[in-house]
C-alpha positions as CSV (number, residue, x, y, z in Angstrom):
1,M,104.0,125.2,112.7
2,S,104.3,128.3,114.5
3,S,106.3,129.8,112.0
4,E,104.9,132.4,110.1
5,T,106.9,133.3,107.6
6,Y,105.1,133.1,103.8
7,V,107.0,129.9,101.9
8,P,105.3,129.4,98.4
9,V,105.8,126.0,98.0
10,R,107.5,126.8,94.8
11,D,110.6,127.2,96.7
12,V,110.6,123.7,98.0
13,M,109.5,121.9,95.0
14,S,111.1,119.7,92.5
15,A,111.5,121.9,89.0
16,D,112.7,119.2,86.7
17,I,110.1,117.3,86.1
18,K,109.7,114.6,83.9
19,T,106.8,114.3,81.1
20,I,106.4,111.7,79.0
21,D,103.4,111.4,77.0
22,G,100.4,109.7,76.9
23,L,101.2,106.6,74.0
24,A,104.6,106.0,75.9
25,S,105.1,102.7,77.1
26,V,105.8,102.0,79.8
27,K,109.1,100.6,79.4
28,D,110.1,104.2,78.4
29,A,108.6,105.7,81.1
30,V,110.9,103.1,83.4
31,Q,113.4,104.0,81.3
32,L,113.8,107.7,82.2
33,M,113.1,107.5,85.5
34,R,116.1,105.2,85.6
35,K,117.7,107.7,83.2
36,S,116.9,110.9,85.3
37,K,116.5,109.0,88.9
38,I,113.5,109.6,90.5
39,S,109.9,107.5,91.0
40,S,107.1,109.6,89.2
41,V,106.7,111.1,85.7
42,I,104.0,113.1,84.5
43,V,102.0,112.6,81.9
44,E,101.5,115.2,79.1
45,R,97.7,116.8,78.7
46,R,97.2,115.9,75.2
47,H,95.5,119.5,74.6
48,E,94.3,122.9,77.5
49,H,91.0,121.7,78.6
50,D,93.0,118.2,79.4
51,E,94.1,117.3,82.9
52,Y,97.7,115.8,84.0
53,G,98.1,112.6,85.2
54,L,100.7,110.8,86.9
55,V,102.6,107.2,86.1
56,T,104.6,106.5,89.8
57,V,107.1,103.1,91.0
58,K,104.5,102.4,92.0
59,D,101.7,102.2,89.8
60,I,104.4,100.0,87.7
61,A,104.4,97.1,90.1
62,E,101.1,97.0,90.8
63,K,99.7,97.6,87.7
64,V,102.3,96.1,85.5
65,L,104.5,93.4,87.1
66,V,102.4,92.2,89.3
67,P,99.4,90.9,86.8
68,D,102.4,90.5,85.0
69,L,102.2,92.2,81.5
70,S,105.2,93.3,78.6
71,P,106.0,96.7,79.2
72,E,107.0,97.6,76.2
73,R,103.1,96.8,75.4
74,V,101.4,99.4,78.4
75,S,100.8,102.6,77.8
76,A,101.7,105.3,80.3
77,Y,97.7,106.5,80.1
78,E,96.3,102.9,80.8
79,I,97.9,102.6,84.1
80,M,98.1,106.2,85.1
81,R,96.6,108.4,87.6
82,K,94.1,111.0,86.2
83,P,94.0,113.4,87.0
84,V,96.1,114.6,89.0
85,F,96.4,116.2,93.0
86,S,97.6,119.4,92.2
87,I,98.6,123.0,94.5
88,D,98.8,125.9,93.6
89,A,102.5,127.2,93.2
90,K,101.8,130.1,95.2
91,M,100.5,128.1,98.3
92,D,101.8,128.8,101.6
93,I,103.3,125.2,102.7
94,R,102.0,125.3,105.9
95,Y,99.1,124.6,104.4
96,A,100.2,122.7,101.2
97,V,101.2,120.2,104.6
98,R,98.1,120.2,106.0
99,L,96.2,119.1,102.9
100,L,98.6,117.4,102.0
101,S,98.1,115.4,104.6
102,R,94.5,115.1,105.1
103,F,94.0,113.6,101.7
104,G,96.7,111.0,102.7
105,I,99.0,111.7,99.7
106,T,102.9,112.1,99.5
107,R,103.3,114.3,96.9
108,S,101.4,116.7,94.3
109,L,101.7,118.0,91.0
110,V,102.7,122.0,91.2
111,L,100.7,124.4,88.5
112,D,101.3,128.0,88.1
113,E,98.8,129.4,86.5
114,G,97.4,125.5,84.9
115,K,100.6,124.8,83.4
116,A,103.1,121.8,85.6
117,V,105.8,123.3,86.8
118,G,106.9,120.7,89.7
119,I,106.4,118.5,91.8
120,V,106.5,119.0,95.8
121,T,106.8,116.1,98.6
122,L,106.0,115.5,102.1
123,R,109.3,115.5,102.8
124,D,110.2,119.2,100.5
125,I,107.9,120.5,102.9
126,V,109.5,119.0,106.3
127,M,112.5,119.7,105.4
128,R,112.4,123.4,104.4
129,H,109.5,123.4,107.6
130,T,111.5,122.6,110.1
131,E,114.9,123.9,109.0
132,M,113.3,126.9,109.8
133,D,112.1,127.0,112.9
């Protein structure tokens, strides 16, 4: 990564995040994913000192479909990942890509002053960085 140009994560993230309540069913989460053409949803915090959760298609496959559970009877909070790995919206993408790679993570919640403002993926960062070279 030779470029010295500062590009904040905010500039490459997807700001159109979809959230659900932790008590929503997995079926509701799947319907939201299908409608929005996305593969993950953020589980809302219960209060300001709580952390965000994340439900991905992989979580649904492994924790609901494989054990043959009913998506209508399983809540998002039962299968979500929490706390979610997060990156500050102002972080330089050069450091964000290193951080994601170091932990073997392909996507991260983006926070601005503790509030969820987007999701960034390795793909988002790589596509933007290679466009700058």
